[in-house]
Each structure stands twice: as C-alpha cells, then as structure tokens.
C-alpha positions as CSV (number, residue, x, y, z in Angstrom):
1,M,-102.3,77.4,-0.4
2,S,-101.4,74.4,-2.6
3,G,-99.5,75.4,-5.7
4,T,-98.2,78.6,-4.4
5,F,-94.6,79.6,-3.4
6,P,-93.4,82.7,-1.6
7,L,-91.3,85.2,-3.4
8,Y,-89.1,87.6,-1.5
9,G,-87.8,91.1,-2.1
10,T,-84.2,92.0,-1.6
11,P,-84.5,93.4,2.0
12,A,-86.4,90.3,3.0
13,A,-83.8,88.0,1.4
14,R,-81.1,89.8,3.4
15,Q,-83.2,89.4,6.6
16,L,-83.6,85.7,5.9
17,D,-79.8,85.4,5.5
18,S,-79.3,87.2,8.8
19,C,-81.9,85.1,10.7
20,A,-80.5,81.9,9.3
21,T,-76.9,82.9,10.3
22,E,-78.0,83.7,13.8
23,L,-79.9,80.4,14.2
24,L,-76.8,78.5,12.8
25,G,-74.6,79.9,15.5
26,G,-73.7,83.3,14.1
27,D,-71.1,82.3,11.6
28,G,-72.2,83.4,8.1
29,Y,-69.4,81.3,6.6
30,T,-71.5,78.2,7.3
31,L,-74.2,79.5,4.9
32,M,-71.5,80.4,2.3
33,Q,-70.1,76.9,2.4
34,R,-73.6,75.5,2.0
35,A,-74.3,77.7,-0.9
36,G,-71.0,76.8,-2.6
37,L,-71.7,73.1,-2.0
38,A,-75.2,73.3,-3.3
39,A,-74.0,75.1,-6.4
40,W,-71.3,72.5,-7.0
41,Q,-73.8,69.6,-6.6
42,Y,-76.1,71.4,-9.0
43,L,-73.3,71.8,-11.5
44,L,-72.5,68.1,-11.3
45,L,-76.2,67.2,-11.8
46,H,-76.7,69.2,-14.9
47,W,-73.2,69.3,-16.4
48,P,-71.6,66.0,-15.2
49,H,-69.1,65.9,-18.0
50,A,-67.6,69.4,-17.5
51,Q,-63.9,68.9,-16.7
52,S,-62.7,72.5,-17.1
53,I,-64.5,75.3,-15.2
54,V,-64.1,79.0,-15.2
55,V,-65.6,80.7,-12.1
56,V,-66.1,84.5,-12.4
57,C,-66.0,86.0,-8.9
58,G,-67.1,89.4,-7.8
59,P,-66.1,91.3,-4.7
60,G,-69.0,90.4,-2.5
61,N,-70.6,87.3,-1.0
62,N,-71.8,86.1,-4.3
63,G,-68.1,85.9,-5.3
64,G,-67.5,84.1,-2.0
65,D,-70.0,81.4,-3.1
66,G,-68.0,81.1,-6.3
67,Y,-64.7,80.6,-4.4
68,V,-66.2,77.8,-2.4
69,L,-67.5,76.1,-5.5
70,A,-64.1,76.5,-7.1
71,W,-62.4,74.9,-4.1
72,L,-64.8,71.9,-4.3
73,A,-64.4,71.6,-8.1
74,R,-60.6,71.7,-7.8
75,R,-60.6,69.1,-5.0
76,S,-62.7,66.8,-7.3
77,G,-59.9,66.9,-9.9
78,R,-61.5,69.4,-12.3
79,T,-59.4,72.1,-14.0
80,V,-60.5,75.3,-12.4
81,Q,-59.7,78.9,-13.2
82,V,-61.1,81.7,-11.1
83,V,-61.3,85.1,-12.8
84,H,-62.0,88.5,-11.3
85,L,-61.6,92.1,-12.3
86,P,-58.6,94.1,-11.1
87,S,-60.9,96.2,-8.9
88,H,-62.8,93.2,-7.6
89,S,-60.6,91.7,-4.9
90,P,-62.8,90.3,-2.1
91,R,-64.3,93.1,0.0
92,S,-66.5,91.3,2.5
93,E,-64.9,89.3,5.3
94,L,-66.7,86.1,4.2
95,A,-65.6,86.4,0.6
96,Q,-62.0,87.0,1.7
97,R,-62.1,83.9,3.8
98,A,-63.4,81.8,1.0
99,C,-60.8,83.2,-1.4
100,T,-58.0,82.6,1.1
101,E,-59.0,79.0,1.6
102,Y,-59.2,78.5,-2.2
103,V,-55.7,79.9,-2.7
104,A,-54.3,78.0,0.3
105,A,-55.4,74.8,-1.3
106,G,-53.4,75.7,-4.4
107,G,-56.0,77.5,-6.4
108,Q,-55.1,80.2,-8.8
109,V,-56.8,83.6,-9.3
110,E,-56.4,85.4,-12.6
111,L,-57.2,89.0,-13.5
112,F,-59.6,89.5,-16.4
113,R,-58.1,91.4,-19.3
114,A,-60.1,91.0,-22.5
115,A,-61.3,87.4,-22.8
116,L,-62.1,84.4,-20.6
117,P,-60.0,81.2,-20.8
118,P,-61.6,78.3,-22.7
119,A,-63.7,76.0,-20.5
120,D,-66.6,73.5,-20.6
121,I,-68.7,75.8,-18.4
122,V,-68.6,79.3,-16.9
123,V,-69.9,79.9,-13.4
124,D,-71.2,83.5,-12.8
125,G,-70.6,84.7,-9.3
126,L,-70.0,88.3,-10.3
127,F,-72.9,90.3,-8.6
128,G,-75.5,89.2,-6.2
129,I,-79.1,90.3,-5.3
130,G,-78.0,93.8,-4.1
131,F,-76.8,94.9,-7.6
132,A,-79.5,97.2,-9.1
133,R,-77.6,99.6,-11.4
134,A,-76.0,99.6,-14.8
135,P,-72.5,97.9,-14.7
136,D,-69.4,100.1,-15.1
137,A,-67.2,99.8,-18.1
138,E,-65.0,97.0,-16.6
139,S,-67.9,94.9,-15.6
140,L,-69.6,95.5,-18.9
141,A,-66.6,94.0,-20.7
142,L,-66.5,91.0,-18.4
143,I,-70.3,90.3,-18.8
144,G,-69.8,90.6,-22.5
145,A,-67.0,88.1,-22.4
146,I,-69.2,85.7,-20.4
147,N,-72.0,86.0,-22.9
148,A,-69.6,85.5,-25.8
149,Q,-68.6,82.0,-24.5
150,A,-70.0,79.2,-26.6
151,V,-70.5,77.0,-23.5
152,P,-73.2,76.8,-20.8
153,V,-73.4,79.6,-18.2
154,F,-74.4,78.9,-14.6
155,S,-75.4,81.9,-12.4
156,L,-75.3,81.8,-8.7
157,D,-78.4,83.2,-7.0
158,V,-79.1,85.8,-9.8
159,P,-77.7,86.5,-13.2
160,S,-75.2,89.3,-12.7
161,G,-76.8,92.6,-13.9
162,V,-80.4,91.6,-13.2
163,D,-82.2,93.5,-10.5
164,A,-83.5,90.7,-8.3
165,A,-86.2,92.9,-6.8
166,T,-87.8,94.1,-10.0
167,G,-86.6,91.9,-12.8
168,A,-85.3,95.0,-14.7
169,V,-81.9,95.0,-16.4
170,P,-80.5,98.6,-16.1
171,G,-77.6,98.0,-18.4
172,V,-76.3,94.5,-19.5
173,A,-76.6,91.2,-17.7
174,V,-75.3,87.7,-17.9
175,I,-77.4,85.4,-20.0
176,A,-77.5,82.2,-18.0
177,N,-78.5,78.7,-19.1
178,R,-79.5,77.9,-15.4
179,T,-79.7,79.9,-12.2
180,L,-79.7,78.5,-8.7
181,Q,-81.2,80.7,-6.0
182,F,-80.2,80.3,-2.4
183,I,-82.5,80.1,0.6
184,A,-85.5,81.9,-1.1
185,R,-87.0,82.7,-4.4
186,H,-86.2,86.3,-5.6
187,V,-89.4,88.0,-6.7
188,G,-87.8,89.9,-9.7
189,L,-86.5,86.8,-11.4
190,Y,-90.1,85.6,-12.3
191,T,-91.3,88.5,-14.4
192,G,-90.4,90.8,-17.2
193,E,-86.9,91.2,-18.6
194,A,-85.3,88.9,-16.1
195,L,-86.9,85.9,-17.9
196,E,-84.6,86.5,-20.8
197,Y,-81.5,86.0,-18.6
198,T,-82.3,83.4,-15.9
199,G,-82.6,80.3,-18.0
200,A,-83.9,77.4,-16.0
201,L,-84.6,78.7,-12.5
202,D,-84.2,76.6,-9.4
203,M,-83.9,77.1,-5.7
204,D,-81.9,75.4,-2.8
205,A,-83.0,76.3,0.7
206,L,-79.6,75.3,2.1
207,D,-81.3,73.5,5.0
208,V,-81.8,76.8,6.8
209,P,-83.9,76.4,10.0
210,P,-87.6,76.9,9.3
211,A,-87.7,79.5,12.1
212,S,-85.6,81.8,9.9
213,F,-88.9,82.5,8.0
214,D,-91.1,83.2,11.0
215,H,-90.7,87.0,11.0
216,V,-89.9,87.6,7.4
217,T,-92.8,88.6,5.1
218,A,-92.9,87.5,1.4
219,F,-93.3,90.2,-1.2
220,A,-95.5,88.1,-3.6
221,S,-96.6,84.5,-4.3
222,L,-95.9,82.4,-7.3
223,L,-98.8,80.4,-8.7
224,S,-98.2,77.0,-10.3
225,A,-100.7,74.6,-12.0
226,D,-101.7,72.9,-8.7
227,A,-103.3,76.2,-7.5
228,L,-106.2,75.7,-9.9
229,A,-107.7,72.9,-7.9
230,V,-108.1,75.3,-4.9
231,W,-110.4,77.5,-6.9
232,L,-112.0,75.2,-9.5
233,L,-113.9,72.8,-7.3
234,P,-116.2,70.1,-8.6
235,R,-119.7,71.2,-9.2
236,R,-122.6,70.0,-7.1
237,R,-124.5,67.0,-8.6
238,N,-127.8,68.9,-8.1
239,T,-126.7,72.1,-9.9
240,H,-128.2,74.2,-12.6
241,K,-126.9,76.6,-15.2
242,G,-127.7,79.7,-13.2
243,E,-125.3,78.6,-10.5
244,S,-122.5,78.7,-13.0
245,G,-123.0,82.4,-13.8
246,R,-124.7,84.6,-16.3
247,V,-121.9,86.4,-18.3
248,L,-122.5,89.3,-20.7
249,C,-119.7,90.0,-23.3
250,I,-119.9,93.6,-24.7
251,G,-117.8,94.6,-27.7
252,G,-117.3,94.0,-31.4
253,D,-117.7,97.3,-33.1
254,H,-117.6,97.3,-36.9
255,G,-114.6,95.2,-38.2
256,S,-113.9,93.7,-34.8
257,G,-116.4,90.9,-34.4
258,G,-113.7,88.2,-34.0
259,A,-112.5,89.7,-30.7
260,I,-115.9,89.4,-29.0
261,L,-116.4,85.9,-30.4
262,L,-113.1,84.8,-28.9
263,C,-114.1,86.3,-25.5
264,A,-117.5,84.6,-25.6
265,E,-116.2,81.2,-26.6
266,A,-113.5,81.3,-23.9
267,A,-116.1,82.2,-21.3
268,L,-118.2,79.2,-22.3
269,R,-115.2,76.8,-22.3
270,S,-114.3,78.1,-18.9
271,G,-117.6,77.1,-17.5
272,A,-120.0,80.0,-17.8
273,G,-123.6,78.7,-17.3
274,L,-125.3,81.3,-19.6
275,L,-123.5,83.5,-22.1
276,S,-124.9,86.6,-23.8
277,V,-123.1,88.8,-26.3
278,A,-124.0,92.4,-27.0
279,T,-122.5,93.5,-30.3
280,R,-123.2,95.1,-33.6
281,E,-126.0,93.6,-35.7
282,A,-123.6,92.7,-38.5
283,H,-121.8,90.2,-36.2
284,V,-124.8,88.4,-34.8
285,A,-125.3,85.9,-37.6
286,P,-121.6,84.9,-38.0
287,L,-121.3,84.6,-34.2
288,L,-124.3,82.3,-33.9
289,A,-123.0,80.2,-36.9
290,R,-119.6,79.7,-35.1
291,R,-120.9,79.4,-31.5
292,P,-124.7,78.8,-31.3
293,E,-124.5,78.4,-27.5
294,A,-123.8,82.2,-27.2
295,M,-127.0,84.2,-27.1
296,A,-126.0,87.0,-29.4
297,R,-128.0,90.3,-29.4
298,A,-127.8,93.2,-31.7
299,V,-127.2,96.4,-29.7
300,E,-127.7,99.7,-31.5
301,S,-129.3,101.7,-28.7
302,D,-129.5,102.1,-24.9
303,Q,-132.8,100.3,-24.9
304,D,-131.2,97.3,-26.6
305,L,-128.5,96.9,-23.9
306,Q,-130.3,97.8,-20.7
307,P,-132.3,94.5,-20.4
308,L,-129.1,92.5,-20.9
309,L,-127.3,94.4,-18.2
310,E,-130.1,93.8,-15.7
311,R,-129.9,90.0,-16.1
312,T,-126.2,89.4,-16.0
313,D,-123.9,88.4,-13.1
314,C,-120.7,89.7,-14.7
315,I,-119.8,91.9,-17.7
316,A,-116.8,91.3,-20.0
317,L,-116.2,94.7,-21.5
318,G,-113.8,95.8,-24.2
319,P,-112.8,93.1,-26.8
320,G,-113.2,94.7,-30.2
321,L,-115.1,97.6,-28.5
322,G,-113.4,100.4,-30.4
323,Q,-113.7,104.1,-29.5
324,S,-116.6,105.2,-31.7
325,E,-119.7,106.9,-30.4
326,W,-121.3,103.5,-30.2
327,S,-118.4,102.3,-28.2
328,R,-118.5,105.1,-25.8
329,A,-122.3,104.8,-25.3
330,V,-122.2,101.1,-24.4
331,F,-119.1,101.6,-22.3
332,R,-120.9,104.2,-20.2
333,L,-124.0,102.0,-19.7
334,A,-121.9,99.0,-18.7
335,M,-119.8,101.1,-16.2
336,D,-122.9,102.4,-14.6
337,A,-124.7,99.1,-14.3
338,G,-123.3,98.3,-10.9
339,K,-122.2,94.8,-11.9
340,P,-118.8,93.1,-11.6
341,L,-116.7,94.0,-14.6
342,V,-113.7,92.5,-16.5
343,I,-112.3,95.3,-18.6
344,D,-109.8,94.9,-21.5
345,A,-108.6,96.5,-24.7
346,D,-110.5,99.7,-25.7
347,G,-112.4,99.4,-22.5
348,L,-109.1,100.2,-20.8
349,N,-108.4,103.0,-23.2
350,L,-111.8,104.6,-22.5
351,L,-111.2,104.2,-18.8
352,A,-107.8,105.9,-19.1
353,A,-109.4,108.8,-20.9
354,A,-111.9,109.3,-18.1
355,P,-110.5,107.7,-14.9
356,R,-112.9,106.7,-12.1
357,L,-112.9,104.6,-9.0
358,L,-114.5,101.2,-9.8
359,H,-117.0,99.3,-7.8
360,D,-116.0,95.7,-8.5
361,A,-113.7,95.1,-11.4
362,V,-110.8,93.3,-12.9
363,L,-108.5,95.2,-15.3
364,T,-106.3,93.3,-17.8
365,P,-103.8,95.7,-19.3
366,H,-100.8,94.9,-21.4
367,P,-97.8,97.2,-20.6
368,G,-98.9,99.8,-23.2
369,E,-102.4,100.0,-21.8
370,A,-101.0,100.0,-18.2
371,A,-98.9,103.0,-19.2
372,R,-102.0,104.9,-20.4
373,L,-103.9,104.1,-17.2
374,L,-101.0,105.5,-15.2
375,G,-100.2,108.4,-17.5
376,T,-96.6,107.2,-18.1
377,D,-94.7,105.2,-20.8
378,T,-94.3,101.5,-21.4
379,A,-90.6,101.5,-20.5
380,D,-91.5,102.9,-17.1
381,V,-94.0,100.2,-16.5
382,Q,-91.6,97.5,-17.5
383,R,-88.8,98.9,-15.3
384,D,-90.9,97.9,-12.2
385,R,-93.9,95.8,-13.1
386,F,-94.9,95.2,-9.5
387,T,-95.0,98.9,-8.7
388,A,-97.0,99.6,-11.9
389,A,-99.5,96.8,-11.3
390,Q,-100.1,97.9,-7.7
391,A,-100.4,101.6,-8.7
392,I,-103.2,100.7,-11.2
393,A,-104.9,98.6,-8.5
394,D,-104.8,101.4,-6.0
395,R,-105.8,104.1,-8.4
396,F,-108.9,102.4,-9.7
397,G,-109.7,100.2,-6.7
398,A,-109.7,97.1,-8.9
399,A,-107.9,93.8,-9.3
400,V,-105.3,94.1,-12.1
401,V,-103.8,91.5,-14.4
402,L,-100.6,93.1,-15.8
403,K,-100.0,90.8,-18.8
404,G,-96.6,89.9,-20.3
405,A,-93.8,87.5,-19.4
406,G,-94.4,86.7,-15.8
407,T,-97.9,88.0,-15.6
408,I,-98.6,89.9,-12.3
409,V,-102.0,90.0,-10.5
410,A,-102.4,92.8,-8.0
411,A,-105.3,94.3,-5.9
412,P,-105.6,96.8,-3.1
413,E,-104.6,95.3,0.2
414,H,-103.5,92.0,-1.3
415,M,-100.1,90.4,-1.8
416,P,-99.3,90.3,-5.5
417,R,-99.3,87.0,-7.4
418,V,-97.1,86.0,-10.3
419,I,-98.2,83.4,-12.8
420,D,-95.7,80.6,-13.4
421,A,-96.9,79.7,-16.8
422,G,-97.3,81.1,-20.3
423,N,-95.0,81.2,-23.4
424,P,-93.9,83.6,-26.1
425,G,-96.3,82.1,-28.6
426,M,-99.1,83.8,-26.7
427,A,-97.9,87.2,-27.9
428,V,-100.5,87.4,-30.7
429,G,-103.6,89.5,-31.3
430,G,-106.8,88.0,-29.7
431,M,-105.1,86.3,-26.8
432,G,-106.2,89.0,-24.4
433,D,-109.8,88.6,-25.6
434,V,-109.6,85.0,-24.5
435,L,-108.2,86.0,-21.1
436,T,-111.1,88.4,-20.6
437,G,-113.7,85.7,-21.2
438,V,-111.9,83.2,-18.9
439,I,-111.8,85.7,-16.0
440,A,-115.4,86.8,-16.6
441,A,-116.6,83.1,-16.5
442,L,-114.8,82.5,-13.2
443,R,-116.1,85.7,-11.7
444,G,-119.6,84.6,-12.7
445,Q,-119.0,81.3,-11.0
446,G,-118.6,83.0,-7.7
447,L,-114.9,83.8,-7.3
448,N,-114.1,87.3,-6.0
449,A,-112.3,89.7,-8.3
450,F,-108.7,89.0,-7.1
451,D,-109.1,85.2,-7.1
452,A,-110.9,85.2,-10.5
453,A,-108.1,87.3,-11.9
454,S,-105.5,85.0,-10.5
455,A,-107.2,81.7,-11.4
456,G,-108.2,83.1,-14.8
457,A,-104.7,84.3,-15.7
458,L,-103.2,80.9,-14.5
459,L,-105.8,78.9,-16.4
460,H,-105.2,80.9,-19.6
461,S,-101.5,80.6,-19.4
462,L,-101.5,76.9,-18.8
463,A,-103.9,76.4,-21.7
464,G,-101.4,78.4,-23.8
465,D,-98.6,76.1,-22.7
466,E,-100.6,73.0,-23.6
467,A,-101.5,74.5,-27.0
468,A,-97.9,75.3,-27.7
469,W,-96.8,71.7,-27.7
470,D,-97.4,71.9,-31.5
471,G,-95.1,74.9,-31.7
472,Q,-95.1,78.5,-30.3
473,R,-94.8,80.2,-33.6
474,G,-98.2,80.2,-35.3
475,L,-100.2,79.6,-32.0
476,L,-103.7,81.0,-32.3
477,P,-106.0,82.2,-29.5
478,S,-108.6,79.7,-30.7
479,D,-106.1,76.9,-30.1
480,L,-106.6,77.4,-26.4
481,M,-110.3,76.5,-26.3
482,P,-110.1,72.6,-25.9
483,H,-107.3,73.0,-23.3
484,L,-109.4,75.6,-21.3
485,R,-112.1,73.0,-20.9
486,R,-109.8,70.2,-19.8
487,L,-107.8,72.4,-17.4
488,A,-110.9,74.0,-15.9
489,N,-111.7,70.5,-14.5
490,P,-108.7,69.7,-12.4
C-alpha cells in the first residue's frame, strides 16, 4: 500500500541478514563492508566538515561495522580514534576480521578509561539490535561519556542501549543526533522511549537482493502521509450527506462541555455528513453558538437518547463523559445499541471497570487508560507498547489506537501499524477528544474499524504537525481544525 513501509522485529532482521548473506555468496563480511561504507557515506553527507572522528566499537558485528567505517575514514585522511572497553575485544569472526584489517592499515585502538578523546563527531557502534538489557557498569560509563560529548553522535543501526524490538530503554542509552539502520527498519525505533534517542532516523538497504525478503515476515507497518490517499478517496459527484455518515457524539457531563464540542467539530471537519451531539442541557446553547452545524440535543433520560441511537451510523463515546450516574446510564445505552463505537476517555474507564467483548469498536487509550484496561501499570505498557496494544485488541475484540509518541494501531488478526507523524505539542488536554471525532467521522464514511483507526490517527497526527509550524508549546486542539479539513482531501 502506498505510504506504508515494513517494520521488522529482531528475529526477522537476523533472518534477513542471513538470507542476504547466503544470496551474496555466503560471506557475511560483504554485508559488513557494505554497512561500513554506507555509514561512512552517510557521515560525509551530514557532517562533511568533520576531520576528527571517534568510533566506539563493541564486541559484536555492530562494532565490526564501526571498524570498517574507521578504516575508510582513516584512508580519507581523517584523524580517527577507535575506542572500546577492556572487555570488548571483537568476539565475532566478522568483527575480528574488520578490526584486524583496520589495525593492519595502521589504525590504533584505545581502551576506554574515563573519558573519550576530543573529536568533531562520535560514531556509536557499541551494541546492536540484539542488546535488550540494562548495560553493565563499564558500558554505562562509556555511554555516559558518549552522551557527555558536546559534538554530534551518529549511531550505527540502533542507538546502543535501546531495545530495537520494543523501543524500551532498560537502563541508559546513547542519545544520537542521527541513526542509520541497515537492511531493514527496526520496529522498536519508531515508538515510545526510543524516539528520545534515535534522532533523525534513516535506513540503507545495502543493495541486498530483493529475494532476501521473500520468506521474512514484517512485524508491523509504518504509515506516512501518502497513505491517506488510499483511504480518503474523492467523493462521488452525485452524492448526498447520508453517504458521508451519521455520527453521534455522546459526552459532556457537567463541567466538561468543551470535550464533546471538540469531538463534534473534529468529526465535521473530517467529513461527517450529519453530526448529532447528546449532552447535558447546559451545554446545548454554547455548543450551538460555537458550531451550529452540530445538531445538539439535551439528554437527561433514556427516552431522550434512544431515538438518536437508532438514527446513527457510528457513536463517538467518552469525551467529557465523566463517571456519574448520568454517565453510566448513557454509556450502557450506547454500548447496547449495536452500532459501531469509538470509545475514549471516561468511556474507556467505564469499560475497564466492567470489561466486555465488543461488537464493532475502536478504543483510543493513552498509556494510563491502556494500563487500566489491562489491569497493569503505565510503566508495563510503555515497556512493550506493541504487546500492550495487541493485548487490549484481543481482550476486547476491537481495534486499538495506543496513543503517545509513535502511536500504534492494533486489531485482532491484523499486522500492527505505527503512525509516522505527530509531535510533543500534541500532549495537551482535549487532543484525544479531537482524535475520537476524526475516527468516528471516517468510520461513518464507510471505513472498517481498523482502517478508520489507522487513517484517523494518521490524519490527526499530520494535522497536529501542520498546526505546530507556529510552535509546539501552546498548541491547542482547536488549532487542528482547519488542517483536518485540508488534509482530509488529499
């Protein structure tokens, strides 16, 4: 699909390496040389004026890539200093070969003691994709020395200390300015804590034969802006408002009318054909004054809500809902209506308190809400966001949008998707209410739950990025509205 890129787990990445090696004649050193050359060319592209280079090499093949880069840099006339820990002499055959060739060409290898030598750039070749634990004391000191340098840091394949499979950082990790992945994109580097460490993230396929990928399955897919055009097709000339979906937004208990307003406006700006709002009577007049296109209804009893439920194609449930008796009553009616649901905020908290298998729903939790849905804690969710998202999807039989840096979309029997958009300015109250409206609008326009969740999360994040051109700090959810409309028409 256009605008999507495969992301691979660590076992698959190792399998790709093995397949490529076999297709290239069985000599893994060919791939190591290609990786070192690609890294050297990348360094020249982004730091062309760097004359002195420190390369930190670990004991495995990641360190071997570093030795190849060091050999090339030294041959070009740069001042090169390779540093490794006393316990990190090359252990793999390929790394030893790369080190031997570097030394034979006159290169020097220094043992790390307390600090790194001065340089224009530091290359991190310490740990590779297989490292998924907290560094020991020696490694911790070396990573600290790398991060203490007031010069750019360039990581090979993965910032050392980051778990390339989950994005977690069990202890400490190198904070890179740029990271160049080899052969394939590593799934963990696109979500969660990893995004604090990777810097700009690029990939070089090393010209491996395409057949290397034939029998290797990706773990997830990465969605970029171009994917929107796959889902948001031009409308028919001879269309009518009913074809664009009837969406009902339910929420806005006393004191929370703004949340349901944001949800409703986002649904309209994302193309909902007809939009109704079921809320407290006190919020009807302000809502109509702000957005007269929304058909706001005061709901104070079951009889008030039932006719609205019967006429809708999709229900957005939760923004500003609260957990009062009124909240619980309208929640139960909506859950029993048999209509497609998009559930957020206190809708998720009420669901966590009384779990049930859902008929046709999208859940949009942030990590704290995800933890409540799973009966665990936020730290556990963030340690492995993919596992958490899939566990929620399987438990409730629903599509799930696990919000946060590197938003993940999961559903039963589907490959997860990761959203390659969004920014820290979107970490503000009300942003999730906008997302709920966006997804509900797309669900009402005919997308299935998983695609509506994916397209909605992508559209929402891209709109946030557009709105952030004026600055991330101070970004408001309502700032996204004009960008939603424009981006919803790719």
